[in-house]
C-alpha positions as MATLAB code, in Angstrom:
seq = 'MPWRGDRWRWWLTAAGGALALLPLGQGAPTVAVLAGICGLLVISAWAWGTSSGRVVGVTVGVVFIAGQAGAFVASQWSRGLVAAPWFD';
ca = [
     -37.498  -66.642   11.108;
     -35.495  -66.695    7.041;
     -36.840  -63.934    6.028;
     -35.347  -61.104    9.089;
     -31.831  -60.580    6.968;
     -33.788  -59.523    4.098;
     -35.925  -57.429    6.091;
     -34.071  -54.837    4.671;
     -34.190  -55.759    1.540;
     -38.268  -55.432    0.989;
     -38.283  -52.567    3.231;
     -36.173  -50.992   -0.072;
     -38.460  -52.745   -1.964;
     -41.303  -51.172   -0.978;
     -40.239  -47.767   -0.923;
     -39.542  -48.464   -4.241;
     -42.921  -49.229   -5.107;
     -43.962  -46.119   -2.954;
     -42.376  -43.043   -5.515;
     -45.294  -43.813   -7.521;
     -47.225  -41.903   -5.407;
     -45.743  -38.327   -5.561;
     -47.104  -38.494   -8.932;
     -51.037  -40.377   -7.804;
     -50.584  -37.522   -5.922;
     -50.722  -35.125   -7.654;
     -53.288  -36.256  -10.022;
     -51.221  -38.012  -13.116;
     -52.108  -41.762  -13.047;
     -49.583  -42.707  -15.820;
     -47.157  -41.471  -14.691;
     -47.631  -42.778  -10.979;
     -47.296  -46.038  -12.806;
     -44.002  -44.861  -15.210;
     -42.884  -44.368  -11.690;
     -43.718  -46.995  -10.038;
     -42.370  -49.103  -12.573;
     -39.163  -47.985  -13.160;
     -38.380  -47.388   -8.475;
     -39.869  -51.038   -8.547;
     -37.075  -51.755  -11.557;
     -34.061  -50.045  -10.269;
     -35.000  -50.634   -6.400;
     -35.044  -54.039   -6.478;
     -32.766  -55.137   -8.747;
     -30.176  -53.194   -6.576;
     -32.054  -54.466   -3.400;
     -31.507  -58.417   -4.230;
     -29.372  -57.855   -6.419;
     -26.743  -56.807   -4.922;
     -23.645  -59.428   -2.084;
     -23.636  -56.010    0.098;
     -24.215  -55.724    3.621;
     -26.832  -54.362    5.190;
     -24.677  -50.854    5.676;
     -23.928  -50.696    2.063;
     -26.960  -51.920    1.079;
     -29.373  -49.670    3.011;
     -27.361  -46.740    1.561;
     -27.197  -47.209   -1.897;
     -31.010  -47.572   -2.062;
     -32.162  -44.674   -0.043;
     -29.121  -42.581   -2.211;
     -31.400  -44.784   -4.862;
     -34.511  -43.284   -4.250;
     -33.664  -40.562   -3.612;
     -32.120  -39.644   -6.764;
     -35.049  -40.384   -8.241;
     -37.903  -38.346   -6.626;
     -35.107  -35.473   -5.938;
     -36.132  -35.857  -10.500;
     -39.777  -35.937  -10.168;
     -40.036  -32.998   -6.972;
     -37.347  -31.098  -10.140;
     -39.598  -31.658  -13.359;
     -42.208  -30.398  -11.370;
     -40.975  -27.715   -9.915;
     -41.491  -25.272  -12.764;
     -45.501  -25.389  -13.226;
     -46.694  -28.284  -11.875;
     -46.447  -30.993  -14.481;
     -44.019  -33.210  -16.013;
     -42.090  -30.994  -18.546;
     -39.241  -32.603  -20.916;
     -35.347  -30.979  -20.120;
     -34.226  -27.883  -21.037;
     -31.819  -29.236  -23.494;
     -34.300  -31.475  -25.195;
];
């Protein structure tokens, strides 16, 4: 099958879109749409645009996903709401 070598790209794309589940779980559908779009754009752009191999591609993709998830978690830490950063 021709897609077998690209399976990691599909998994990263799905994981990028799954970032929408974080705010959706908190009842923030507008933020969920934004997170899903940003996740898909950033992760998919990396996964499908890189010429790196599977190991490098998955490693960088997982770092991107963890960074976006971490940013969301950090934004929720204080009051449970999406808030502007302290420097804004």
